[in-house]
C-alpha positions in Angstrom: 0.0 0.0 0.0 1.2 3.5 -0.8 1.3 5.7 2.3 -0.2 9.1 1.9 1.3 11.8 4.2 -2.2 13.3 4.9 -3.1 10.1 6.9 -0.3 10.5 9.4 -2.3 12.5 12.0 -5.5 10.4 11.9 -4.2 7.9 14.4 -3.1 10.7 16.8 -6.6 12.2 16.4 -8.3 9.0 17.5 -6.0 8.5 20.4 -6.6 12.0 21.7 -10.4 11.6 21.6 -10.6 8.1 23.1 -8.6 9.4 26.1 -5.6 7.1 25.9 -4.0 6.8 29.4 -1.0 4.7 30.5 0.4 3.4 33.8 3.4 1.3 34.8 2.3 -0.8 37.8 4.7 -3.7 38.4 8.4 -4.4 38.1 8.8 -8.2 38.2 11.9 -10.1 39.1 12.2 -13.7 38.2 14.6 -16.6 38.9 15.1 -19.7 36.8 11.6 -21.2 36.7 8.7 -18.8 36.9 5.2 -18.3 35.7 2.5 -15.7 36.4 -1.1 -15.6 35.3 -3.1 -12.4 35.0 -6.9 -12.3 35.1 -9.0 -10.6 32.4 -8.3 -6.9 32.7 -12.0 -6.1 33.3 -11.7 -7.8 36.7 -9.0 -5.3 37.9 -9.7 -2.3 35.7 -11.2 -0.2 38.5 -8.0 -0.7 40.5 -5.4 -0.1 37.9 -7.1 2.4 35.6 -10.2 4.0 37.4 -12.7 5.4 35.0 -11.4 3.7 31.8 -14.0 1.9 29.8 -11.4 -0.5 28.4 -8.1 -1.6 29.8 -5.2 -3.3 28.1 -2.2 -4.9 29.7 1.3 -4.9 28.4 4.7 -6.4 29.4 8.2 -5.4 28.4 11.1 -7.9 28.8 13.9 -5.6 30.0 16.3 -8.5 30.8 16.3 -12.3 30.0 13.6 -14.1 28.0 10.2 -15.8 28.5 7.0 -16.9 26.9 3.5 -15.2 26.7 0.2 -16.8 25.9 -3.5 -16.0 26.1 -5.0 -18.7 28.4 -5.7 -21.7 26.2 -3.8 -20.4 23.1 -0.3 -21.2 21.7 2.5 -19.2 23.4 5.0 -16.8 21.7 8.7 -16.6 22.5 9.8 -13.3 24.1 13.4 -12.0 24.1 15.0 -9.0 25.9 13.5 -5.8 24.5 10.3 -7.4 23.2 6.9 -6.0 24.0 3.7 -8.1 24.3 0.3 -6.5 24.6 -3.2 -7.9 25.1 -5.4 -5.3 23.4 -8.7 -7.0 24.2 -7.9 -7.6 27.9 -7.6 -11.4 27.8 -6.4 -13.5 30.7 -2.9 -14.5 30.0 0.2 -16.3 31.2 3.8 -15.2 31.3 6.4 -17.9 32.0 9.9 -19.1 31.6 8.9 -22.1 29.5 5.9 -22.8 27.3 2.9 -24.7 28.7 3.4 -23.6 32.3 0.2 -22.8 34.3 0.6 -21.2 37.7 -1.9 -20.4 40.3 -3.9 -17.4 39.0 -3.3 -14.1 40.8 -6.2 -13.1 43.0 -7.6 -9.7 42.4 -7.7 -8.7 46.1 -4.0 -7.7 46.3 -4.4 -5.6 43.1 -7.1 -3.5 44.8 -5.2 -3.5 48.1 -2.1 -1.9 46.5 -3.9 0.4 44.1 -2.7 3.5 45.8 0.9 2.3 46.5 3.8 4.1 44.7 4.4 2.7 41.3 5.9 0.5 39.9 5.6 -2.1 42.7 8.5 -4.5 42.8 7.4 -8.1 42.9 9.9 -11.0 43.4 8.8 -14.4 42.1 10.3 -17.3 44.1 8.7 -20.1 42.0 5.5 -20.7 40.1 3.4 -20.6 43.3 4.9 -17.9 45.5 5.7 -14.2 45.1 6.4 -11.3 47.4 6.6 -7.6 47.3 10.0 -6.2 48.0 13.1 -4.4 46.7 14.3 -4.9 43.1 16.5 -7.9 42.8 19.3 -6.8 40.5 20.7 -10.3 40.0 17.4 -11.6 38.8 17.6 -13.7 35.6 14.5 -12.1 34.0 13.0 -8.7 34.6 9.7 -7.6 33.2 8.0 -4.2 33.4 4.2 -4.5 33.4 1.6 -1.9 32.9 -1.8 -0.9 31.7 -3.4 1.3 29.0 -6.9 2.6 29.3 -9.2 4.2 26.7 -12.8 4.8 25.8 -14.7 2.3 23.7 -18.0 4.3 23.5 -19.4 5.8 21.5 -16.8 4.9 18.9 -13.2 3.6 18.9 -12.2 2.3 15.5 -8.7 1.2 16.7 -9.2 -1.5 19.3 -11.3 -3.8 17.1 -8.6 -3.8 14.5 -5.9 -5.1 16.8 -5.1 -8.8 17.4 -5.8 -10.4 20.8 -2.1 -10.8 21.4 0.3 -8.2 19.9 4.0 -9.2 19.9 6.6 -6.6 18.9 10.2 -7.8 18.8 12.8 -5.4 19.9 14.7 -5.5 16.6 11.8 -4.1 14.6 12.4 -0.5 15.6 11.8 -0.6 19.3 15.3 -0.6 20.6 14.8 2.8 22.3 12.1 1.4 24.7 14.1 -0.7 27.2 16.9 1.8 28.2 14.4 4.7 28.5 11.9 2.6 30.5 14.6 1.2 32.8 15.8 4.8 33.5 12.3 5.8 34.4 11.8 2.8 36.6 15.1 3.6 38.4 14.0 7.2 38.9 10.7 5.9 40.4 12.5 3.5 42.7 14.7 6.4 43.9 11.6 8.5 44.7 12.4 11.2 42.2 9.6 13.8 41.8 7.6 13.3 38.6 8.8 9.8 37.9 5.3 8.3 38.0 4.0 10.8 35.5 7.0 10.1 33.4 6.2 6.4 33.4 2.6 7.1 32.4 3.7 9.2 29.4 6.2 6.5 28.4 3.5 3.9 28.4 1.4 6.0 26.1 4.4 6.7 23.8 5.2 3.0 23.7 1.6 2.2 22.7 1.6 4.7 19.9 4.9 3.4 18.6 3.8 -0.2 18.9 0.6 0.5 16.9 2.6 2.3 14.2 5.1 -0.6 14.0 2.2 -3.1 13.9 0.6 -1.2 11.0 3.8 -1.4 9.0 3.6 -5.2 9.2 0.1 -5.4 7.6 -0.1 -7.2 4.3 -1.7 -5.9 1.1 -4.7 -8.2 1.8 -5.3 -7.0 5.4 -8.5 -5.2 6.3 -9.6 -3.1 9.2 -9.2 0.4 10.3 -5.4 0.4 10.4 -5.3 -1.2 6.9 -7.6 1.5 5.7 -5.4 4.2 7.3 -2.5 3.0 5.3 -4.4 2.8 2.0 -3.8 5.7 -0.3 -7.4 6.4 -1.1 -9.2 5.3 2.1 -6.5 6.8 4.3 -6.9 10.2 2.7 -10.7 10.0 3.0 -10.3 9.2 6.8 -8.0 12.1 7.2 -10.5 14.4 5.5 -13.3 13.2 7.7 -11.3 13.7 10.8 -10.0 17.1 9.7 -13.5 18.4 9.0 -16.0 16.3 10.8 -18.7 19.0 10.8 -18.6 19.4 7.0 -21.7 18.2 5.2 -19.8 15.5 3.3 -21.3 13.3 0.6 -20.0 10.2 -1.0 -19.5 12.1 -4.3 -17.4 14.8 -2.6 -15.1 12.3 -0.8 -14.7 10.1 -3.9 -13.7 13.2 -5.9 -11.2 14.2 -3.2 -9.5 10.8 -3.3 -9.7 10.5 -7.1 -11.9 7.5 -7.3 -15.4 6.9 -8.8 -18.3 7.0 -6.4 -18.8 3.2 -6.6 -15.1 2.3 -6.4 -14.6 4.5 -3.4 -17.6 3.2 -1.6 -16.7 -0.4 -2.1 -13.0 0.2 -1.2 -14.0 2.0 2.0 -16.6 -0.6 3.0 -14.1 -3.5 2.3 -11.3 -2.0 4.4 -13.2 -0.2 7.2 -16.2 -2.6 7.4 -18.9 0.2 7.3 -20.0 2.9 4.8 -18.2 6.3 4.9 -21.3 8.2 6.2 -21.9 5.7 9.0 -18.2 6.1 10.0 -18.6 9.9 10.0 -21.7 9.7 12.1 -20.0 7.5 14.7 -16.9 9.7 14.8 -19.1 12.8 15.3 -20.7 11.1 18.3 -17.2 10.4 19.8 -16.3 14.0 19.4 -19.6 15.1 21.0 -19.2 12.7 23.9 -15.8 14.2 24.7 -17.3 17.7 24.6 -20.2 16.7 26.8 -17.9 15.0 29.3 -15.3 17.7 29.6 -17.2 20.9 29.2 -20.4 22.8 30.0 -21.3 23.9 26.5 -25.1 23.7 25.7 -26.2 20.6 23.8 -27.3 22.9 20.9 -23.8 24.3 20.6 -22.2 20.9 20.6 -24.7 19.8 17.9 -23.5 22.6 15.6 -19.8 21.9 16.4 -20.1 18.3 15.2 -22.1 19.0 12.1 -25.8 19.1 13.0 -28.1 22.0 12.1 -30.6 21.1 14.8 -30.3 19.9 18.4 -33.2 17.5 17.8 -31.4 15.7 14.9 -28.2 15.5 16.9 -30.0 14.2 20.0 -31.7 11.5 18.0 -28.4 10.4 16.4 -26.6 10.4 19.8 -29.2 8.4 21.5 -29.3 5.9 18.6 -25.6 5.2 19.0 -25.1 5.5 22.8 -28.5 4.6 24.1 -28.8 7.9 26.0 -29.8 11.4 25.1 -26.8 13.9 25.3 -28.0 15.5 28.5 -28.4 12.1 30.2 -24.9 11.0 29.0 -23.4 14.1 30.5 -25.2 13.5 33.9 -24.0 9.9 33.9 -20.4 11.0 33.3 -20.6 13.5 36.1 -22.0 11.0 38.4 -19.3 8.4 37.6 -16.6 11.1 38.1 -18.0 12.0 41.5 -18.2 8.4 42.6 -14.5 7.8 41.6 -13.4 10.9 43.4 -15.2 9.8 46.6 -13.6 6.3 46.4 -10.2 7.8 45.9 -10.7 10.2 48.8 -11.8 7.4 51.1 -8.8 5.3 50.2 -6.4 7.9 51.5 
C-alpha cells in the first residue's frame, strides 16, 4: 500500500479523543523457573485504571527471556526488549517455558495496592509464590508490566482492528524502549519527583509506537481500520473526515477528493473499514460530541452545531441511537461516575 502523508495524524486524532492513558504498575523479578497468570483486565480495571471503559495490559522484557500466551492459546517466545500487549484484555500467562500454568493471581491484592507508589517491585520465588520487595538486580529475567486505558464508547475504531495478542520484537524499531523505560523505573525507585507521571507518558508513547510498527507489518490483503489508514485512497478519506467532521460530506465529494469513482470509493472504504463512509462519519461525530459533553459545559445545541448538525433534535436522536442515551443524560451519567470515583479515591487515603 502507498502511504499518503495526509493520513499521518489520523491515528493521533483517534488516540486523543478516546482518552488514551498509560500506567506502569509492576516491576517483576524472576529466577530460573517462573510463571504468572493475569486475570481478564475487566476484573481489575477499576483498581489499575479507574474510569477507563477499556483496559489493556502490556509487558516489556527488560532482561532475560520468556513466553507469553492467552490462556488456552499457543505461546509466543519473548526476548529482551520485546513488547507483548493484550489489546482486548484477555487473561494470559507469562512464563519461563511454554505450557506452564501457575496459580492465578487473586484480584484482592491488586485492589489492596492500588494507591501504592508505582511501579511495585514483585519478586517471584517459584510458580506458586511471590512477594513484594526491593528490586533484585541479580534476577535472571526482569519484566515491566503496565496498563493502558481508553474509551470504547461511543466509537473507537482502533481497538477492534488489533489482534488479541500483539507481539513486537525489539529489533523491529523498538530498541529505544528498554533503556528509557529502565531509566524511568530507576527514577521511580529512587523516589524522584515526577517519575510516576514520566512512566505514564512513556506507556502512552510506547503504545503509539507499537501500533505504528504493527501497522507497518500489515499485508496488502489486510482489512480493518489500520489497513484503511495505510491505504492511499481510504486513508486520505479518513484524514479528510477527521480534519473536517462538521462538514456536510457526501460520498461524491469524498470520492472526488481521493480521485476514485463513487462506486469504487464506496466499495473500497466498505471493504477495508467494514462500514460505509457516512456511517463512519456519524459515529466519529458522536465520539467528538461525547468528549465535549464529558469535559465541558457547552449547551447541547452548541455541541450539535460543532459536530455538524443543524438542529439539536437531529443531533440528540443520532446520539441516543448510538449511545443509548440522550446527550444530557450522557453528561449527567459521566458527572455521576466522576464524582463516585473521586469519593472512592478520597476514602482510600
